[in-house]
C-alpha positions, 0 to 999 in steps of 0.5 A, a space after each residue: 820922337 813925337 811932338 808930345 815927347 818934346 818938352 819945349 814948345 814954341 807957341 807963336 801967335 800972329 795977328 793978321 790984318 782984318 779980312 786978310 787971313 785967307 791971303 796970309 794962309 796962302 802965303 804961309 803955306 806956299 812960301 813958309 811951309 816948305 822952309 819950316 818943314 825943312 828946318 824946323 820939322 813937323 809942327 805940333 799944329 796950326 790954329 785960327 782964333 774962333 772965340 776971343 781976340 780975332 784974326 789970330 793964327 797960332 802955330 806950335 813947334 816942339 823942341 827937345 831943348 833950348 839948344 835944339 830950338 836955337 839951332 833950328 831957328 838959326 837954320 830957318 832964319 838963314 835959309 836963302 828963301 826965308 826973306 821972300 816969305 818975310 817980304 810977302 807976309 809983312 803987310 799981312 801980320 800986324 803983331 807977333 807973340 812968341 812964347 817958349 813953354 815947357 811941359 809940366 810933369 803932372 803924375 796924375 795925368 800920366 802919359 799925354 799920348 792919345 788913348 785908343 
């Protein structure tokens, strides 16, 4: 199932310490991503802020349901290597926002699959 077909999105925004984004991205890629790919699956995407609040890293993960979100989050949180990422990133993340948003059914839009 592709990410667009999953109706629940975990929308996370991490605010990163000033001038620490390159270090954070390295730590996230090396220590978090192997765990996240194993426990959460493939992400919808990753973004950094360009206009608006600066030093923000956004990541989006898609889920089939709240139960799916909870099960995969438990798997991530209980992974034996996850505490190493948390420790390595603690001084880099100054704030975290987590939102769960659900897909809105708009018949006028039809399928949100990319058009070719």
